[in-house]
C-alpha positions as a Markdown table, in Angstrom:
| # | Residue | x | y | z |
|---|---|---|---|---|
| 1 | Met | 24.9 | -17.5 | 79.8 |
| 2 | Thr | 22.1 | -15.8 | 81.7 |
| 3 | Ala | 20.8 | -12.3 | 81.3 |
| 4 | Arg | 22.4 | -11.4 | 84.7 |
| 5 | Glu | 25.8 | -12.4 | 83.4 |
| 6 | Ile | 25.3 | -10.4 | 80.2 |
| 7 | Leu | 24.2 | -7.3 | 82.1 |
| 8 | Ala | 27.1 | -7.7 | 84.5 |
| 9 | Leu | 29.5 | -8.0 | 81.6 |
| 10 | Leu | 28.1 | -4.9 | 79.8 |
| 11 | Phe | 28.2 | -2.9 | 83.0 |
| 12 | Arg | 31.8 | -3.9 | 83.7 |
| 13 | His | 33.0 | -2.8 | 80.2 |
| 14 | Arg | 30.6 | 0.1 | 79.8 |
| 15 | Arg | 33.3 | 2.6 | 79.1 |
| 16 | Trp | 34.8 | 0.8 | 76.1 |
| 17 | Leu | 31.4 | 0.0 | 74.7 |
| 18 | Ala | 30.4 | 3.7 | 74.9 |
| 19 | Val | 33.6 | 4.7 | 73.2 |
| 20 | Cys | 33.0 | 2.2 | 70.3 |
| 21 | Leu | 29.4 | 3.4 | 70.0 |
| 22 | Phe | 29.9 | 7.2 | 70.1 |
| 23 | Leu | 33.3 | 7.6 | 68.4 |
| 24 | Pro | 31.9 | 6.8 | 64.9 |
| 25 | Leu | 29.1 | 9.3 | 65.5 |
| 26 | Ile | 31.6 | 12.0 | 66.5 |
| 27 | Leu | 33.7 | 11.3 | 63.4 |
| 28 | Ala | 30.6 | 11.4 | 61.2 |
| 29 | Gly | 29.7 | 14.8 | 62.7 |
| 30 | Ile | 33.2 | 16.1 | 62.0 |
| 31 | Ala | 33.0 | 14.8 | 58.4 |
| 32 | Tyr | 29.7 | 16.5 | 58.0 |
| 33 | Ser | 31.1 | 19.8 | 59.2 |
| 34 | Ile | 34.0 | 19.7 | 56.8 |
| 35 | Ala | 32.2 | 18.2 | 53.8 |
| 36 | Ser | 31.8 | 20.5 | 50.7 |
| 37 | Pro | 28.1 | 21.4 | 50.0 |
| 38 | Arg | 26.6 | 20.1 | 46.7 |
| 39 | Tyr | 23.7 | 21.6 | 44.7 |
| 40 | Thr | 21.3 | 19.9 | 42.4 |
| 41 | Ala | 19.5 | 21.6 | 39.5 |
| 42 | Thr | 16.2 | 20.0 | 38.5 |
| 43 | Thr | 13.8 | 20.4 | 35.6 |
| 44 | Arg | 11.0 | 18.5 | 34.0 |
| 45 | Leu | 10.3 | 17.7 | 30.3 |
| 46 | Leu | 7.0 | 16.7 | 28.7 |
| 47 | Leu | 7.2 | 14.0 | 26.0 |
| 48 | Ala | 4.3 | 14.9 | 23.6 |
| 49 | Ser | 4.8 | 11.7 | 21.6 |
| 50 | Asn | 1.4 | 11.5 | 19.9 |
| 51 | His | 1.9 | 14.7 | 17.9 |
| 52 | Asp | 5.4 | 14.9 | 16.6 |
| 53 | Gln | 6.0 | 11.3 | 16.0 |
| 54 | Gly | 2.7 | 10.8 | 14.1 |
| 55 | Ser | 3.3 | 13.8 | 11.8 |
| 56 | Arg | 6.9 | 12.7 | 11.0 |
| 57 | Ala | 5.9 | 9.1 | 10.4 |
| 58 | Ser | 3.2 | 10.2 | 8.0 |
| 59 | Leu | 5.9 | 11.6 | 5.7 |
| 60 | Ser | 7.5 | 8.3 | 5.1 |
| 61 | Ala | 5.9 | 6.3 | 2.2 |
| 62 | Thr | 7.3 | 3.1 | 3.5 |
| 63 | Thr | 5.8 | 3.3 | 7.0 |
| 64 | Ser | 3.7 | 0.3 | 7.7 |
| 65 | Ser | 0.3 | 0.9 | 9.3 |
| 66 | Asp | 0.7 | -2.4 | 11.3 |
| 67 | Thr | 3.8 | -1.1 | 13.2 |
| 68 | Gln | 2.7 | 0.0 | 16.7 |
| 69 | Thr | 5.0 | 1.8 | 19.1 |
| 70 | Thr | 4.0 | 1.7 | 22.8 |
| 71 | Lys | 4.4 | 4.7 | 25.0 |
| 72 | Gln | 7.0 | 2.9 | 27.1 |
| 73 | Glu | 9.1 | 2.2 | 24.1 |
| 74 | Val | 9.0 | 5.9 | 23.1 |
| 75 | Ile | 10.0 | 7.0 | 26.6 |
| 76 | Asn | 12.8 | 4.5 | 26.7 |
| 77 | Ser | 14.1 | 5.8 | 23.4 |
| 78 | Glu | 14.0 | 9.3 | 24.7 |
| 79 | Leu | 15.9 | 8.3 | 27.9 |
| 80 | Glu | 18.6 | 6.6 | 25.7 |
| 81 | Ile | 19.0 | 9.8 | 23.7 |
| 82 | Leu | 19.0 | 11.9 | 26.9 |
| 83 | Thr | 21.7 | 9.9 | 28.6 |
| 84 | Gly | 23.6 | 9.0 | 25.5 |
| 85 | Gly | 27.4 | 9.1 | 25.4 |
| 86 | Asp | 27.5 | 11.8 | 22.7 |
| 87 | Leu | 25.6 | 14.4 | 24.7 |
| 88 | Glu | 27.5 | 13.6 | 27.9 |
| 89 | Thr | 30.9 | 13.8 | 26.2 |
| 90 | Ala | 29.9 | 17.1 | 24.5 |
| 91 | Ala | 28.9 | 18.5 | 27.9 |
| 92 | Val | 32.2 | 17.5 | 29.5 |
| 93 | Lys | 34.1 | 19.2 | 26.6 |
| 94 | Lys | 31.8 | 22.2 | 26.7 |
| 95 | Phe | 32.4 | 23.1 | 30.4 |
| 96 | Gly | 35.8 | 21.6 | 30.9 |
| 97 | Leu | 37.2 | 19.0 | 33.3 |
| 98 | Asp | 38.6 | 21.6 | 35.8 |
| 99 | Arg | 35.3 | 23.3 | 36.2 |
| 100 | Leu | 33.1 | 20.2 | 36.4 |
| 101 | Phe | 35.5 | 18.0 | 38.5 |
| 102 | Pro | 37.9 | 20.3 | 40.4 |
| 103 | Gly | 40.7 | 18.4 | 42.0 |
| 104 | Gln | 40.2 | 15.2 | 39.9 |
| 105 | Asn | 42.7 | 14.0 | 37.4 |
| 106 | Phe | 41.5 | 12.3 | 34.2 |
| 107 | Thr | 44.9 | 12.1 | 32.4 |
| 108 | Gly | 46.1 | 8.7 | 31.5 |
| 109 | Ala | 49.6 | 7.2 | 31.7 |
| 110 | Asp | 50.4 | 8.3 | 28.2 |
| 111 | Gly | 49.3 | 11.9 | 28.9 |
| 112 | Ser | 46.0 | 11.7 | 27.0 |
| 113 | Val | 42.7 | 12.7 | 28.5 |
| 114 | Gln | 40.4 | 9.8 | 29.4 |
| 115 | Trp | 37.2 | 11.2 | 28.1 |
| 116 | Asp | 35.3 | 8.0 | 28.7 |
| 117 | Arg | 36.1 | 8.0 | 32.4 |
| 118 | Ala | 35.2 | 11.7 | 32.5 |
| 119 | Arg | 31.9 | 10.9 | 30.8 |
| 120 | Arg | 31.1 | 8.2 | 33.4 |
| 121 | Ala | 31.8 | 10.7 | 36.2 |
| 122 | Phe | 29.4 | 13.2 | 34.5 |
| 123 | Asp | 26.8 | 10.4 | 34.1 |
| 124 | His | 27.1 | 9.8 | 37.8 |
| 125 | Ser | 26.1 | 13.4 | 38.5 |
| 126 | Leu | 23.3 | 13.3 | 35.9 |
| 127 | Ser | 19.9 | 11.8 | 36.7 |
| 128 | Ala | 16.9 | 11.2 | 34.4 |
| 129 | Lys | 13.8 | 9.3 | 35.5 |
| 130 | Val | 10.2 | 9.1 | 34.4 |
| 131 | Ile | 7.4 | 10.3 | 36.6 |
| 132 | Lys | 5.1 | 7.3 | 37.2 |
| 133 | Asn | 2.1 | 7.0 | 35.0 |
| 134 | Ser | 3.0 | 10.0 | 32.9 |
| 135 | Glu | 5.0 | 11.2 | 30.0 |
| 136 | Val | 7.1 | 13.6 | 32.1 |
| 137 | Ile | 10.8 | 13.0 | 32.5 |
| 138 | Glu | 12.6 | 14.6 | 35.5 |
| 139 | Val | 16.2 | 15.6 | 34.8 |
| 140 | Ser | 18.7 | 16.7 | 37.4 |
| 141 | Tyr | 22.4 | 17.5 | 37.6 |
| 142 | Glu | 24.5 | 17.7 | 40.8 |
| 143 | Ala | 27.5 | 20.1 | 41.1 |
| 144 | Leu | 29.6 | 21.8 | 43.7 |
| 145 | Asn | 28.2 | 25.2 | 42.6 |
| 146 | Ala | 24.5 | 26.1 | 42.3 |
| 147 | Ala | 25.1 | 28.4 | 39.3 |
| 148 | Leu | 27.2 | 25.8 | 37.6 |
| 149 | Ala | 24.5 | 23.1 | 38.2 |
| 150 | Gln | 21.8 | 25.2 | 36.6 |
| 151 | Glu | 24.0 | 26.4 | 33.7 |
| 152 | Val | 25.0 | 22.8 | 32.9 |
| 153 | Leu | 21.4 | 21.6 | 33.1 |
| 154 | Asp | 20.0 | 24.4 | 30.9 |
| 155 | Trp | 22.7 | 23.7 | 28.2 |
| 156 | Tyr | 22.2 | 20.0 | 28.4 |
| 157 | Ile | 18.4 | 20.3 | 27.9 |
| 158 | Thr | 19.0 | 22.6 | 24.8 |
| 159 | Ala | 21.5 | 20.2 | 23.4 |
| 160 | Tyr | 19.2 | 17.2 | 24.0 |
| 161 | Gln | 16.3 | 19.0 | 22.1 |
| 162 | Gln | 18.7 | 19.7 | 19.2 |
| 163 | Lys | 19.9 | 16.0 | 19.3 |
| 164 | His | 16.3 | 14.9 | 19.3 |
| 165 | Val | 15.6 | 17.0 | 16.2 |
| 166 | Glu | 18.6 | 15.5 | 14.4 |
| 167 | Val | 17.6 | 12.0 | 15.3 |
| 168 | Phe | 13.9 | 12.2 | 14.3 |
| 169 | Ala | 14.2 | 14.7 | 11.5 |
| 170 | Val | 13.0 | 13.3 | 8.2 |
| 171 | Pro | 15.0 | 14.7 | 5.2 |
| 172 | Met | 12.3 | 14.0 | 2.7 |
| 173 | Ala | 12.1 | 17.3 | 0.8 |
| 174 | Ala | 15.1 | 16.6 | -1.4 |
| 175 | Phe | 13.9 | 13.1 | -2.2 |
| 176 | Leu | 10.4 | 14.2 | -2.9 |
| 177 | Asn | 11.7 | 17.0 | -5.2 |
| 178 | Gln | 13.5 | 14.3 | -7.3 |
| 179 | Glu | 10.4 | 12.1 | -7.3 |
| 180 | Leu | 8.2 | 15.0 | -8.3 |
| 181 | Glu | 10.5 | 16.0 | -11.2 |
| 182 | Gly | 10.5 | 12.4 | -12.4 |
| 183 | Leu | 6.7 | 12.1 | -12.2 |
| 184 | Asp | 6.3 | 15.5 | -14.0 |
| 185 | Asn | 8.5 | 14.3 | -16.8 |
| 186 | His | 6.7 | 11.0 | -17.1 |
| 187 | Leu | 3.3 | 12.6 | -17.1 |
| 188 | Gly | 4.3 | 15.0 | -19.9 |
| 189 | Ser | 5.8 | 12.1 | -21.9 |
| 190 | Val | 2.6 | 10.0 | -21.5 |
| 191 | Glu | 0.4 | 12.9 | -22.5 |
| 192 | Lys | 2.6 | 13.5 | -25.6 |
| 193 | Gln | 2.4 | 9.8 | -26.5 |
| 194 | Ile | -1.4 | 9.9 | -26.3 |
| 195 | Ala | -1.6 | 13.1 | -28.5 |
| 196 | Asp | 0.8 | 11.7 | -31.1 |
| 197 | Tyr | -0.9 | 8.3 | -31.2 |
| 198 | Arg | -4.3 | 10.0 | -31.7 |
| 199 | Val | -3.0 | 12.0 | -34.5 |
| 200 | Ala | -1.2 | 9.1 | -36.1 |
| 201 | His | -4.3 | 6.8 | -36.0 |
| 202 | Ser | -7.0 | 9.6 | -36.4 |
| 203 | Leu | -8.6 | 8.8 | -33.1 |
| 204 | Tyr | -10.2 | 12.2 | -32.6 |
| 205 | Gly | -13.9 | 11.5 | -32.3 |
| 206 | Ala | -13.3 | 7.8 | -32.2 |
| 207 | Asn | -16.7 | 6.9 | -30.8 |
| 208 | Asp | -18.5 | 8.7 | -33.6 |
| 209 | Asp | -16.2 | 7.2 | -36.2 |
| 210 | Arg | -16.8 | 3.7 | -34.8 |
| 211 | Lys | -20.5 | 4.2 | -34.8 |
| 212 | Gln | -20.5 | 5.3 | -38.4 |
| 213 | Leu | -18.3 | 2.3 | -39.4 |
| 214 | Leu | -20.6 | -0.1 | -37.6 |
| 215 | Asp | -23.7 | 1.4 | -39.3 |
| 216 | Arg | -22.0 | 1.2 | -42.7 |
| 217 | Arg | -20.9 | -2.4 | -42.1 |
| 218 | Ser | -24.4 | -3.4 | -41.2 |
| 219 | Thr | -25.7 | -1.8 | -44.4 |
| 220 | Leu | -23.1 | -3.4 | -46.6 |
| 221 | Ala | -23.5 | -6.8 | -45.0 |
| 222 | Thr | -27.3 | -6.6 | -45.5 |
| 223 | Ala | -26.8 | -5.6 | -49.1 |
| 224 | Ala | -24.3 | -8.4 | -49.7 |
| 225 | Ala | -26.6 | -10.9 | -48.2 |
| 226 | Gln | -29.4 | -9.8 | -50.5 |
| 227 | Val | -27.2 | -9.8 | -53.6 |
| 228 | Arg | -25.9 | -13.3 | -52.7 |
| 229 | Ser | -29.4 | -14.5 | -52.2 |
| 230 | His | -30.4 | -13.1 | -55.6 |
| 231 | Ala | -27.4 | -14.9 | -57.2 |
| 232 | Val | -28.4 | -18.2 | -55.6 |
| 233 | Glu | -31.9 | -17.7 | -57.0 |
| 234 | Leu | -30.5 | -17.0 | -60.5 |
| 235 | Gln | -28.3 | -20.1 | -60.3 |
| 236 | Ala | -31.4 | -22.2 | -59.4 |
| 237 | Arg | -33.4 | -20.6 | -62.2 |
| 238 | Leu | -30.6 | -21.3 | -64.7 |
| 239 | Val | -30.7 | -25.0 | -63.8 |
| 240 | Glu | -34.5 | -25.1 | -64.3 |
| 241 | Leu | -34.4 | -23.1 | -67.5 |
| 242 | Lys | -31.7 | -25.4 | -68.9 |
| 243 | Ala | -33.8 | -28.4 | -68.1 |
| 244 | Ala | -36.9 | -26.8 | -69.7 |
| 245 | Val | -34.9 | -26.0 | -72.9 |
| 246 | Ala | -33.7 | -29.5 | -73.1 |
| 247 | Thr | -37.3 | -30.9 | -73.0 |
| 248 | Thr | -38.9 | -28.2 | -75.2 |
| 249 | Pro | -39.0 | -28.8 | -79.0 |
| 250 | Gln | -37.6 | -26.1 | -81.2 |
| 251 | Thr | -40.5 | -26.4 | -83.8 |
| 252 | Thr | -44.2 | -27.1 | -83.5 |
| 253 | Lys | -47.0 | -28.1 | -86.0 |
| 254 | Thr | -49.3 | -25.6 | -87.6 |
| 255 | Tyr | -52.5 | -26.3 | -89.7 |
| 256 | Ala | -54.3 | -25.0 | -92.7 |
| 257 | Glu | -56.7 | -22.2 | -92.3 |
| 258 | Ser | -60.0 | -23.7 | -91.4 |
| 259 | Glu | -62.4 | -23.5 | -88.5 |
| 260 | Gln | -61.0 | -26.6 | -87.0 |
| 261 | Ser | -57.3 | -25.5 | -87.5 |
| 262 | Asp | -58.1 | -22.2 | -85.9 |
| 263 | Ala | -59.4 | -23.9 | -82.8 |
| 264 | Leu | -56.3 | -26.1 | -82.6 |
| 265 | Thr | -54.1 | -23.0 | -83.1 |
| 266 | Lys | -55.9 | -21.2 | -80.3 |
| 267 | Ala | -55.7 | -24.2 | -78.1 |
| 268 | Gln | -52.0 | -24.6 | -78.7 |
| 269 | Ser | -51.4 | -20.9 | -78.1 |
| 270 | Gln | -53.3 | -21.1 | -74.9 |
| 271 | Leu | -51.3 | -24.2 | -73.9 |
| 272 | Leu | -48.1 | -22.3 | -74.5 |
| 273 | Asp | -49.3 | -19.4 | -72.4 |
| 274 | Leu | -50.4 | -21.7 | -69.6 |
| 275 | Gln | -47.0 | -23.5 | -69.7 |
| 276 | Val | -45.2 | -20.2 | -69.4 |
| 277 | Gln | -47.5 | -19.1 | -66.6 |
| 278 | Glu | -46.8 | -22.4 | -64.9 |
| 279 | Arg | -43.1 | -21.9 | -65.0 |
| 280 | Gln | -43.4 | -18.4 | -63.7 |
| 281 | Leu | -45.6 | -19.5 | -60.9 |
| 282 | Ser | -43.2 | -22.4 | -60.0 |
| 283 | Glu | -40.5 | -19.9 | -59.5 |
| 284 | Arg | -42.5 | -18.0 | -56.9 |
| 285 | Tyr | -44.7 | -20.7 | -55.3 |
| 286 | Lys | -44.4 | -24.3 | -54.3 |
| 287 | Asp | -45.8 | -27.1 | -56.5 |
| 288 | Asp | -48.6 | -27.9 | -54.1 |
| 289 | Ser | -49.9 | -24.3 | -54.0 |
| 290 | Val | -53.4 | -23.4 | -55.3 |
| 291 | Pro | -52.2 | -21.1 | -58.2 |
| 292 | Val | -49.8 | -23.8 | -59.5 |
| 293 | Gln | -52.4 | -26.6 | -59.2 |
| 294 | Thr | -55.0 | -24.4 | -61.0 |
| 295 | Val | -52.7 | -23.8 | -64.0 |
| 296 | Lys | -51.7 | -27.4 | -64.1 |
| 297 | Ser | -55.4 | -28.5 | -64.3 |
| 298 | Gln | -56.0 | -26.0 | -67.1 |
| 299 | Ile | -52.9 | -27.3 | -69.0 |
| 300 | Ala | -54.3 | -30.9 | -68.6 |
| 301 | Thr | -57.7 | -29.8 | -70.0 |
| 302 | Val | -56.1 | -28.0 | -73.0 |
| 303 | Gln | -53.8 | -31.0 | -73.7 |
| 304 | Lys | -56.8 | -33.4 | -73.5 |
| 305 | Phe | -58.7 | -31.1 | -76.0 |
| 306 | Leu | -55.7 | -31.1 | -78.4 |
| 307 | Ser | -55.3 | -34.8 | -78.3 |
| 308 | Gly | -59.0 | -35.3 | -79.1 |
| 309 | Gln | -59.0 | -32.8 | -82.0 |
| 310 | Gln | -55.8 | -33.9 | -83.6 |
| 311 | Ser | -57.3 | -37.4 | -84.2 |
| 312 | Gln | -60.2 | -35.9 | -86.0 |
| 313 | Phe | -58.2 | -33.3 | -88.0 |
| 314 | Val | -57.9 | -33.9 | -91.6 |
| 315 | Gly | -56.1 | -31.4 | -93.8 |
| 316 | Arg | -52.8 | -30.0 | -94.6 |
| 317 | Val | -50.3 | -29.6 | -91.7 |
| 318 | Arg | -47.4 | -27.1 | -91.6 |
| 319 | Thr | -44.6 | -26.8 | -89.0 |
| 320 | Gly | -43.0 | -23.7 | -87.5 |
| 321 | Arg | -40.7 | -22.2 | -84.8 |
| 322 | Asn | -41.8 | -23.0 | -81.3 |
| 323 | Pro | -42.2 | -19.6 | -79.4 |
| 324 | Leu | -41.9 | -21.3 | -76.0 |
| 325 | Tyr | -38.5 | -22.5 | -76.8 |
| 326 | Asp | -37.5 | -19.0 | -77.9 |
| 327 | Glu | -38.9 | -17.5 | -74.8 |
| 328 | Leu | -37.0 | -20.1 | -72.7 |
| 329 | Leu | -33.8 | -19.2 | -74.5 |
| 330 | Thr | -34.4 | -15.5 | -73.8 |
| 331 | Glu | -35.0 | -16.1 | -70.1 |
| 332 | Leu | -31.9 | -18.3 | -70.0 |
| 333 | Ala | -29.7 | -15.6 | -71.5 |
| 334 | Arg | -31.2 | -13.0 | -69.2 |
| 335 | Ala | -30.5 | -15.1 | -66.1 |
| 336 | Gln | -26.9 | -15.7 | -67.3 |
| 337 | Val | -26.4 | -12.0 | -67.9 |
| 338 | Glu | -27.7 | -11.1 | -64.4 |
| 339 | Leu | -25.8 | -13.8 | -62.6 |
| 340 | Gly | -22.3 | -12.5 | -63.3 |
| 341 | Pro | -22.8 | -8.9 | -62.0 |
| 342 | Ala | -24.7 | -10.2 | -59.0 |
| 343 | Gln | -21.8 | -12.5 | -58.0 |
| 344 | Ala | -19.3 | -9.7 | -58.7 |
| 345 | Arg | -21.3 | -7.2 | -56.6 |
| 346 | Ala | -21.6 | -9.7 | -53.8 |
| 347 | Ala | -17.8 | -10.2 | -53.8 |
| 348 | Glu | -17.3 | -6.4 | -53.9 |
| 349 | Leu | -19.5 | -5.9 | -50.9 |
| 350 | Asp | -17.7 | -8.7 | -49.0 |
| 351 | Asp | -14.4 | -6.9 | -49.7 |
| 352 | Glu | -15.8 | -3.7 | -48.3 |
| 353 | Val | -17.1 | -5.4 | -45.2 |
| 354 | Ala | -13.7 | -7.0 | -44.7 |
| 355 | Lys | -12.0 | -3.6 | -45.0 |
| 356 | Ile | -14.4 | -2.2 | -42.5 |
| 357 | Asp | -13.6 | -5.1 | -40.1 |
| 358 | Gln | -9.9 | -4.4 | -40.5 |
| 359 | Gln | -10.6 | -0.7 | -39.6 |
| 360 | Leu | -12.6 | -1.7 | -36.6 |
| 361 | Asp | -9.9 | -4.1 | -35.4 |
| 362 | Gly | -7.3 | -1.4 | -35.9 |
| 363 | Met | -9.5 | 1.1 | -34.0 |
| 364 | Glu | -10.0 | -1.5 | -31.2 |
| 365 | Gln | -6.3 | -2.1 | -30.8 |
| 366 | Ala | -5.6 | 1.6 | -30.9 |
| 367 | Gln | -8.2 | 2.2 | -28.3 |
| 368 | Val | -6.7 | -0.5 | -26.1 |
| 369 | His | -3.3 | 1.3 | -26.4 |
| 370 | Ile | -4.9 | 4.6 | -25.7 |
| 371 | Asp | -6.7 | 3.2 | -22.6 |
| 372 | Lys | -3.4 | 1.8 | -21.3 |
| 373 | Leu | -1.7 | 5.1 | -21.8 |
| 374 | Ser | -4.7 | 6.9 | -20.1 |
| 375 | Arg | -4.5 | 4.6 | -17.1 |
| 376 | Asp | -0.8 | 5.3 | -16.9 |
| 377 | Arg | -1.5 | 9.0 | -17.1 |
| 378 | Asp | -4.2 | 8.8 | -14.4 |
| 379 | Thr | -1.9 | 6.8 | -12.1 |
| 380 | Thr | 0.9 | 9.2 | -12.6 |
| 381 | Ala | -1.3 | 12.2 | -11.9 |
| 382 | Ser | -2.6 | 10.6 | -8.7 |
| 383 | Ser | 0.9 | 9.8 | -7.6 |
| 384 | Leu | 2.0 | 13.4 | -8.4 |
| 385 | Lys | -0.8 | 14.8 | -6.3 |
| 386 | Leu | 0.1 | 12.6 | -3.4 |
| 387 | Tyr | 3.8 | 13.5 | -3.6 |
| 388 | Arg | 3.0 | 17.2 | -3.8 |
| 389 | Glu | 1.0 | 16.9 | -0.6 |
| 390 | Arg | 3.8 | 15.0 | 1.1 |
| 391 | Gln | 6.3 | 17.6 | -0.2 |
| 392 | Gln | 4.3 | 20.4 | 1.5 |
| 393 | Gln | 4.2 | 18.3 | 4.7 |
| 394 | Ala | 8.0 | 17.7 | 4.5 |
| 395 | Gln | 8.7 | 21.4 | 3.9 |
| 396 | Leu | 6.6 | 22.3 | 6.9 |
| 397 | Gln | 8.3 | 19.7 | 9.0 |
| 398 | Glu | 11.7 | 20.9 | 8.0 |
| 399 | Ala | 10.7 | 24.5 | 8.8 |
| 400 | Met | 9.6 | 23.2 | 12.3 |
| 401 | Asp | 12.9 | 21.4 | 12.7 |
| 402 | Gln | 14.8 | 24.5 | 11.9 |
| 403 | Gln | 12.9 | 26.4 | 14.5 |
| 404 | Arg | 13.4 | 23.6 | 17.0 |
| 405 | Ile | 9.7 | 23.0 | 17.4 |
| 406 | Val | 9.9 | 19.4 | 18.7 |
| 407 | Asn | 7.8 | 17.1 | 20.8 |
| 408 | Ile | 10.0 | 17.6 | 23.9 |
| 409 | Arg | 8.9 | 20.6 | 25.9 |
| 410 | Gln | 10.3 | 21.9 | 29.1 |
| 411 | Ile | 7.3 | 22.4 | 31.4 |
| 412 | Glu | 9.2 | 24.2 | 34.2 |
| 413 | Ser | 12.4 | 26.2 | 34.5 |
| 414 | Ala | 15.4 | 24.6 | 36.2 |
| 415 | Thr | 15.4 | 25.1 | 40.0 |
| 416 | Thr | 18.5 | 24.6 | 42.2 |
| 417 | Ala | 18.5 | 23.3 | 45.7 |
| 418 | Gln | 21.2 | 22.1 | 48.1 |
| 419 | Ser | 21.5 | 18.4 | 47.9 |
| 420 | Gly | 24.4 | 17.6 | 50.2 |
| 421 | Pro | 25.9 | 16.9 | 52.6 |
| 422 | Lys | 22.8 | 15.5 | 54.4 |
| 423 | Leu | 23.1 | 15.3 | 58.2 |
| 424 | Pro | 20.7 | 12.3 | 58.6 |
| 425 | Val | 22.9 | 10.4 | 56.2 |
| 426 | Phe | 26.1 | 11.1 | 58.1 |
| 427 | Ile | 24.4 | 10.3 | 61.5 |
| 428 | Gly | 23.0 | 7.1 | 60.1 |
| 429 | Val | 26.3 | 6.0 | 58.8 |
| 430 | Gly | 28.1 | 6.9 | 62.1 |
| 431 | Leu | 25.4 | 5.1 | 64.1 |
| 432 | Ala | 25.8 | 2.0 | 61.9 |
| 433 | Phe | 29.6 | 2.0 | 62.3 |
| 434 | Gly | 29.2 | 2.6 | 66.1 |
| 435 | Leu | 26.8 | -0.3 | 66.5 |
| 436 | Phe | 29.1 | -2.5 | 64.5 |
| 437 | Ala | 32.1 | -1.5 | 66.5 |
| 438 | Ala | 30.3 | -2.1 | 69.8 |
| 439 | Ala | 29.0 | -5.5 | 68.7 |
| 440 | Ala | 32.5 | -6.5 | 67.6 |
| 441 | Thr | 34.0 | -5.4 | 70.9 |
| 442 | Leu | 31.3 | -7.2 | 72.9 |
| 443 | Ala | 32.0 | -10.4 | 70.8 |
| 444 | Leu | 35.7 | -10.1 | 71.5 |
| 445 | Ile | 35.1 | -9.7 | 75.2 |
| 446 | Phe | 32.8 | -12.7 | 75.3 |
| 447 | Gly | 35.4 | -14.8 | 73.4 |
| 448 | Met | 38.4 | -13.9 | 75.4 |
| 449 | Gly | 37.0 | -13.2 | 78.9 |
| 450 | Ser | 37.6 | -15.9 | 81.7 |
| 451 | Thr | 36.5 | -14.1 | 84.8 |
| 452 | His | 33.3 | -15.2 | 86.6 |
| 453 | Leu | 31.2 | -12.2 | 87.2 |
| 454 | Val | 28.2 | -13.8 | 89.1 |
| 455 | Pro | 28.0 | -16.7 | 91.6 |
| 456 | Glu | 26.0 | -18.9 | 89.2 |
| 457 | Ser | 28.9 | -18.8 | 86.7 |
| 458 | Leu | 31.4 | -20.0 | 89.4 |
| 459 | Glu | 29.0 | -22.7 | 90.6 |
| 460 | Arg | 28.7 | -24.1 | 87.0 |
| 461 | Ala | 32.5 | -23.9 | 86.6 |
| 462 | Ala | 33.6 | -25.4 | 90.0 |
| 463 | Lys | 30.5 | -27.6 | 90.5 |
| 464 | Leu | 30.4 | -26.4 | 94.1 |
| 465 | Pro | 27.8 | -24.3 | 95.9 |
| 466 | Val | 28.6 | -20.7 | 96.7 |
| 467 | Phe | 27.2 | -19.4 | 100.0 |
| 468 | Val | 28.5 | -15.8 | 100.1 |
| 469 | Ser | 29.6 | -13.2 | 97.5 |
| 470 | Leu | 31.2 | -9.9 | 98.5 |
| 471 | Pro | 31.5 | -6.9 | 96.2 |
| 472 | Tyr | 34.9 | -5.7 | 95.2 |
| 473 | Arg | 35.7 | -2.0 | 95.8 |
| 474 | Gln | 38.9 | -0.4 | 94.9 |
| 475 | Ile | 40.4 | 1.8 | 97.5 |
């Protein structure tokens, strides 16, 4: 079909097409004129999330520092609270169905009110959206009356703030009071245990007592070592004295009074003195020392003299008590007498040192127990201080909650403007229906029409040339 044919067809049915196009527009205008006006109340809320949420989260002892809440998550949570079913149902019940939805019936078949359907109708009139790249939420409500729209919106914002407080309020004060009472009791109990334990174990001035015990133990240990060393020396001396007594004769020879016998007597006396001196030096010096070797050489000289003189001595000889033997017996008895007390004194000193060691061990164990109790006391005191700070924060936060100081702030008063009906919308809808009706009529004409409107159409249908076409005019 050519453009000429289409234009001819449109021109022929121009009246019907005009009716199909303009009739929906006329109906839309009539609908606009009889439509009830609608009014929308609008306000804006600021979500100050960084202030309120941070202060509330700090009151919780179990809040993890790794948990991060994005701004979008906070805003989405507030939108859920704002458009929640509880608030919407409360608003419907507050203002009533007849006032909010005049002419609509929300009664079920059983006679009960369908609150859920009413809530959905209210949600359709309520709008909440976030201003792009901000923390501002724009809330609006549409109603048939301007005053009603503003009244509903103001009440709804107040109810939302109260709901926000109830959701985010942290009832920590009562819990913290219980914890503080328990910590106070525990701290008092620990301090009493420390005081009682110090009294029971005499730990007042424990550092000075320990120092005195350590000094006394050192003194006693030194004295015990000295006494024990003296006892060992006495035992070694007893062995030597017993050996000397066994080898020393009890009697010795004496001579008649003569010049020769006097020399021998003096030599023997000198020999005895040298032998005693040798034994005394042997106790203090080693055998290869100079004093011992000197005395031994003198003893050898005297013995050599005595052996030479005895072969030449002629006269009457008498025997008597050997004084060296008696002296050795005296030294042996003295050593035995000294050994017993020395050993007893060493044992006594060892017992005193052992007792002091026991006291030191007891003091060490007691100090360990005191240190444990002290750590428990310090930990409890730190926890008590922390809980008191949190209690003050919790009390302040609860006071703020009671005064409705929240992180949702209304930054502008609600304003009401007429939101419907809108003439461009009605015109657009009527024009759309008109175009659709005209297009449908034109399609019907094309589908059902069998008249040839132009010569070219007849030539294609009859396959014969057309030489003349005459216009048809009704008389």
